[in-house]
C-alpha positions in Angstrom: -57.9 16.6 -7.3 -54.1 16.5 -7.7 -52.1 14.2 -5.5 -48.7 14.9 -4.1 -46.2 13.0 -2.0 -45.5 16.1 0.1 -47.5 19.4 0.7 -45.9 22.4 2.4 -48.2 25.1 3.8 -46.5 28.5 4.2 -44.1 30.2 1.8 -41.9 32.0 4.4 -38.2 31.0 4.7 -39.0 27.9 6.7 -41.4 26.4 4.2 -39.4 27.5 1.1 -36.1 26.1 2.5 -37.9 22.7 3.0 -39.2 22.9 -0.6 -35.6 23.5 -1.8 -34.2 20.7 0.4 -36.8 18.1 -0.7 -36.5 19.1 -4.4 -32.7 19.0 -4.4 -31.6 16.2 -2.1 -34.4 13.6 -1.9 -36.1 11.3 -4.5 -39.5 12.8 -3.8 -41.1 13.5 -7.2 -44.2 15.5 -6.5 -44.2 18.6 -4.3 -46.7 21.4 -3.7 -46.2 24.7 -1.8 -49.4 26.5 -0.7 -49.3 30.2 0.5 -52.3 32.3 1.5 -50.8 35.6 0.3 -50.1 36.5 -3.4 -46.4 36.8 -2.8 -43.6 34.7 -1.3 -42.4 35.6 2.2 -45.2 38.1 3.0 -45.1 37.8 6.8 -42.1 37.4 9.2 -39.6 36.6 6.4 -40.3 39.9 4.7 -37.2 42.2 4.9 -38.8 44.8 7.2 -40.2 42.3 9.6 -37.0 40.8 11.1 -33.5 41.9 12.2 -31.9 40.7 8.9 -29.2 39.0 11.0 -27.7 35.6 10.3 -27.1 34.4 13.8 -24.0 32.2 14.4 -24.0 32.4 18.3 -20.7 34.3 18.4 -22.0 37.7 19.5 -25.3 36.6 21.0 -24.2 36.4 24.6 -27.4 34.6 25.8 -26.2 31.5 24.1 -24.4 28.7 25.9 -21.4 27.2 24.3 -23.5 24.1 23.4 -26.3 26.2 21.9 -23.8 28.4 20.0 -22.1 25.3 18.5 -25.5 24.0 17.1 -26.5 27.5 15.8 -23.1 27.9 14.1 -23.4 24.6 12.3 -27.0 25.5 11.2 -26.1 29.1 10.1 -23.1 27.9 8.1 -25.6 26.2 5.7 -27.3 29.5 5.0 -24.0 31.3 4.7 -22.8 28.7 2.2 -26.1 29.1 0.2 -25.9 32.9 -0.1 -22.2 32.8 -0.9 -22.4 30.1 -3.6 -25.8 29.0 -5.0 -27.4 32.4 -4.5 -24.3 34.5 -4.9 -25.5 36.5 -7.9 -29.0 37.2 -6.4 -28.2 40.0 -4.0 -29.4 38.1 -1.0 -27.0 39.6 1.6 -24.4 42.2 2.5 -21.2 41.3 4.3 -20.2 43.5 7.3 -18.2 43.4 10.5 -20.1 42.6 13.7 -19.3 42.9 17.3 -20.7 42.4 20.8 -19.9 45.5 23.0 -19.3 45.4 26.7 -19.5 48.6 28.6 -18.3 49.1 32.2 -16.1 46.9 34.4 -18.7 44.2 35.1 -19.6 43.6 31.4 -16.0 43.7 30.4 -15.1 41.0 32.9 -18.1 38.9 31.7 -17.0 39.3 28.1 -13.4 38.5 28.8 -14.5 35.3 30.5 -16.8 34.5 27.5 -14.0 35.0 25.0 -11.8 32.4 26.7 -14.7 29.9 26.6 -15.8 30.6 23.0 -12.5 31.4 21.2 -11.9 27.8 20.0 -15.4 27.5 18.5 -15.1 31.0 16.8 -11.5 31.4 15.8 -12.3 34.5 13.7 -13.6 36.3 16.8 -11.0 38.6 18.3 -10.9 41.1 21.2 -10.6 44.8 20.4 -10.3 47.8 22.7 -11.1 51.5 22.6 -8.8 52.5 19.7 -9.7 49.6 17.4 -13.4 50.1 18.1 -13.0 53.8 17.2 -11.5 52.9 13.8 -14.4 50.6 12.9 -17.2 52.4 14.6 -16.3 56.1 15.5 -19.8 56.8 16.9 -19.4 54.2 19.6 -16.6 56.3 21.3 -17.7 59.8 20.2 -18.9 61.6 23.3 -18.2 58.7 25.6 -16.4 59.2 29.0 -12.7 58.2 28.2 -12.5 56.6 31.6 -15.3 54.2 30.8 -14.1 50.6 30.2 -14.9 49.2 26.7 -14.3 45.8 25.2 -15.7 44.2 22.1 -15.5 40.8 20.4 -15.4 41.4 16.7 -15.4 39.5 13.5 -15.6 40.4 9.8 -17.9 37.4 9.2 -21.2 39.3 9.6 -24.2 38.8 7.3 -27.1 41.1 6.8 -29.6 38.8 4.9 -32.7 39.6 3.0 -34.7 36.6 4.1 -37.6 37.5 1.8 -35.3 37.3 -1.2 -33.7 34.2 0.2 -37.2 32.6 0.3 -37.8 33.5 -3.4 -34.4 32.0 -4.3 -35.3 28.7 -2.6 -38.5 28.5 -4.6 -36.8 29.5 -7.9 -34.1 26.8 -7.5 -36.7 24.2 -6.4 -38.7 24.8 -9.6 -35.5 24.4 -11.7 -35.0 20.9 -10.3 -36.0 17.8 -12.1 -39.0 17.3 -9.8 -42.7 18.3 -10.2 -42.9 21.4 -8.0 -46.2 23.3 -7.9 -46.4 26.6 -6.2 -49.9 28.0 -5.5 -50.1 31.5 -4.1 -53.2 33.3 -2.8 -54.5 30.1 -1.4 -55.7 30.5 2.1 -56.1 27.1 3.8 -59.6 26.4 5.1 -59.1 22.9 6.4 -56.7 20.0 6.7 -58.4 16.7 6.8 -56.9 13.3 7.7 -57.8 10.4 5.5 -56.5 6.9 4.8 -53.9 7.9 2.3 -52.7 11.0 4.1 -54.3 14.4 4.1 -56.7 16.4 2.1 -56.0 20.1 2.0 -58.9 22.5 1.2 -57.9 26.0 0.2 -60.0 28.9 -1.1 -59.3 28.0 -4.7 -57.6 24.6 -4.6 -58.1 21.1 -3.2 -55.1 18.8 -3.1 -54.1 15.5 -1.4 -50.7 14.6 0.0 -49.2 11.6 1.7 -47.3 14.0 4.1 -47.9 17.5 5.1 -45.6 20.1 6.7 -47.2 23.2 8.0 -44.8 26.2 8.1 -47.3 28.9 8.8 -45.8 30.5 12.0 -48.4 31.2 14.6 -51.1 29.7 12.4 -49.4 26.4 12.6 -50.6 26.0 16.1 -54.2 26.6 15.0 -54.0 23.8 12.4 -52.3 21.5 15.0 -55.0 22.1 17.6 -57.7 21.5 15.0 -56.2 18.0 14.4 -55.9 17.3 18.1 -52.2 18.3 18.7 -50.7 20.9 21.0 -53.7 21.5 23.1 -51.5 22.2 26.1 -49.9 25.2 24.3 -50.9 28.8 24.2 -49.5 31.7 22.1 -48.1 34.9 23.4 -47.5 37.0 20.2 -44.5 39.3 21.0 -44.1 42.2 18.5 -40.7 43.7 17.9 -40.3 47.3 16.7 -37.2 49.2 15.5 -36.1 52.8 15.7 -34.1 54.2 12.7 -31.3 56.6 12.3 -29.0 57.8 9.5 -25.3 56.9 9.2 -24.7 55.9 12.8 -23.1 52.5 12.5 -21.0 50.7 9.8 -21.7 47.1 11.0 -23.8 45.1 13.4 -23.3 46.0 17.1 -24.9 43.8 19.8 -24.9 44.5 23.5 -24.6 42.0 26.4 -27.8 40.0 26.8 -29.6 38.3 29.7 -29.2 34.6 29.4 -32.7 33.8 30.7 -34.5 35.9 28.0 -35.4 34.5 24.6 -35.3 38.0 23.2 -32.3 39.8 21.9 -31.0 42.8 23.8 -31.1 46.2 21.9 -28.6 46.1 19.0 -27.8 48.3 16.0 -27.9 47.0 12.4 -27.3 48.5 9.0 -30.4 47.8 6.8 -29.6 45.2 4.2 -31.1 47.3 1.4 -29.9 50.7 2.6 -26.7 50.3 4.8 -26.7 54.0 5.4 -29.8 53.5 7.6 -29.2 52.0 11.1 -32.0 50.2 12.8 -32.0 50.0 16.6 -34.1 47.4 18.4 -36.0 45.3 18.9 -38.4 46.5 21.5 -40.8 43.8 22.6 -44.5 44.0 23.5 -47.4 41.6 23.5 -50.1 42.3 20.8 -53.3 40.4 20.2 -52.3 39.7 16.6 -50.7 36.7 14.9 -49.3 38.8 12.1 -47.9 42.4 12.6 -50.1 45.2 11.2 -52.9 42.8 10.2 -55.8 43.2 12.6 -57.8 40.6 10.7 -55.6 38.1 12.7 -57.1 39.1 16.1 -59.8 36.3 15.9 -57.0 33.8 15.2 -55.1 35.0 18.3 -58.2 34.5 20.4 -58.4 30.9 19.2 -54.8 30.2 20.3 -54.7 32.6 23.1 -52.8 31.9 26.3 -55.5 33.8 28.2 -57.2 30.7 29.6 -57.3 29.9 33.3 -54.2 27.6 32.9 -52.6 30.1 30.6 -53.1 33.0 33.0 -51.7 31.0 35.9 -48.7 30.1 33.7 -48.1 33.8 32.9 -48.4 34.8 36.6 -45.8 32.1 37.4 -43.5 33.4 34.6 -43.9 37.0 35.7 -43.1 36.1 39.3 -39.5 35.8 38.0 -37.9 39.3 38.5 -36.0 39.1 35.3 -39.1 38.7 33.2 -41.0 41.2 35.2 -38.4 43.9 34.7 -38.2 43.1 31.0 -41.9 43.4 30.5 -42.1 46.7 32.5 -39.2 48.2 30.6 -40.6 47.4 27.2 -44.0 48.7 28.3 -42.4 52.0 29.1 -41.2 52.4 25.5 -44.8 52.9 24.4 -45.4 55.9 26.7 -46.2 59.1 24.9 -43.2 61.5 24.8 -41.3 59.6 27.5 -41.1 56.2 25.6 -38.7 57.4 22.9 -36.5 59.0 25.5 -36.4 55.9 27.7 -35.4 53.9 24.6 -32.8 56.4 23.7 -30.9 55.4 26.8 -30.4 51.9 25.3 -29.3 53.5 22.0 -26.8 55.7 23.9 -25.2 52.6 25.3 -24.0 52.0 21.8 -23.9 55.6 20.4 -23.5 58.0 23.4 -23.9 61.1 21.3 -27.3 60.1 19.9 -30.2 62.4 20.7 -34.0 62.0 20.5 -34.0 64.0 17.3 -31.6 61.4 15.7 -34.0 58.5 16.0 -37.5 57.8 14.8 -39.8 54.8 15.0 -39.6 52.8 11.9 -43.0 52.7 10.2 -44.1 49.3 9.2 -40.9 47.7 10.5 -41.0 44.8 12.9 -42.7 41.4 13.0 -44.3 39.0 15.5 -42.6 36.2 17.3 -45.1 33.6 18.4 -43.8 32.8 21.9 -45.1 29.4 23.1 -46.4 29.1 26.7 -46.6 25.5 28.0 -49.8 25.8 30.1 -49.4 22.2 31.4 -46.0 22.8 32.9 -46.6 26.5 33.3 -43.4 27.8 31.7 -42.2 29.7 28.6 -40.9 27.5 25.8 -37.5 29.0 24.9 -36.5 26.6 22.2 -37.8 25.7 18.8 -41.6 25.1 18.7 -42.3 22.1 16.6 -45.1 19.5 16.8 -44.8 16.1 15.1 -47.9 14.1 14.4 -49.0 11.2 12.2 -47.3 12.0 8.8 -47.6 15.7 9.6 -45.2 18.3 11.0 -46.2 21.7 12.4 -43.4 24.3 12.5 -44.4 27.2 14.8 -41.1 29.0 15.8 -37.7 27.9 14.7 -35.0 29.0 17.0 -33.2 31.3 16.3 -35.5 32.1 13.5 -34.4 32.2 9.8 -30.8 31.5 10.6 -31.5 27.8 11.1 -33.9 27.5 8.2 -31.8 25.0 6.1 -30.8 23.0 9.2 -34.5 22.8 10.2 -35.3 21.8 6.6 -32.7 19.0 6.8 -34.3 17.6 9.9 -37.8 17.9 8.5 -36.7 16.2 5.2 -35.3 13.3 7.2 -38.7 13.0 9.0 -40.6 13.2 5.8 -38.5 10.4 4.3 -39.4 8.3 7.4 -43.1 9.1 7.0 -43.0 8.2 3.3 -41.4 4.9 4.0 -39.2 2.4 2.2 -37.5 3.6 -1.0 -37.4 7.3 -0.1 -34.0 8.7 0.7 -32.4 12.0 1.7 -28.8 12.6 0.3 -27.3 14.4 3.3 -23.8 13.8 2.0 -24.4 15.6 -1.2 -26.2 18.4 0.6 -23.2 19.0 2.9 -20.8 19.0 0.0 -22.8 21.5 -1.9 -23.7 23.8 1.0 -20.2 24.4 2.1 -18.2 27.7 2.1 
């Protein structure tokens, strides 16, 4: 049985970014990455299963100034990577992006936000009707000329293929001077604690590691609870879907968001692989799956389900909040036969007024699952990053906001791993910051 200093479970963008970080900026010599599927980034990091947006916090209006500052710092690491180290690998498209305010109330809110955020985001600038029309003609086409419009816009927009990014992390890790093993098609059966660390039993492999980092999304909570961690948490798998249209938008267009919700308001994005296709979404609905379109994960959902007595009481308390209740009801209406598409169309028309029901269609096989954590002990929704730290083991469930913070999350995990490994193990943060800089 081969022994490693660090084992990473899960080859999505969270696990692969940590593999890259440890291989490049630490003195760890032996690393292993285990993935249950035969390919890298087969679940939420796969191109069709996310919004392909590198979030900086500039056009996401549910972020506070403090949160936006943290997200910006984290996202800059990914931007630097795709612009420099992965520049020739086709990991992203550059585009303009904007947050659009419609009507007097939203315009006033956005004006206020601009004054608060302009120092943090100096590239962000206000544009009105005429400038919006030059960049995005379909936003003004068919719109009442008396309607007030304002947008905060920047050319610093990134549509990222996070699946390709994951592959890039693995490739560069394997080119390092470390022993980096990558084993695909290795579903993990069990993680066992022992005196030296952990024994990992997969379908075709058995390995030992001093430290383990589980980056398996929703399944991370299953492994955590098996080892006695996170018993107070339940999972509410929220599925996001997207509608598609042809040649509607040139860049990323976000709408004003509700600050209390962890989910993005409806926005329009050009697809990273085919910019002529615009994706509108996401919708949000709860599905009894831990992975989208994979019904074999229903039993796994049951094992981590929030539908216990404490979980149901927690959900009732959450839904008592009118903001959450309206959100759930609205998204439920999107699934109604015939009417659902037309109800969703009203959200699309806030961005593109001339859009018709014939212009949009539900994207087949597009959309992933966000494992929303419910704290059944305190009976509240966990809006932030979901991470559990145990004895020489870390469980990453949901980084916030997703793939945009993967390298920053990897940085923090790398530091913790060095702490776990003990004296003599170091993380070269200074060199990392010098190399991951635009």
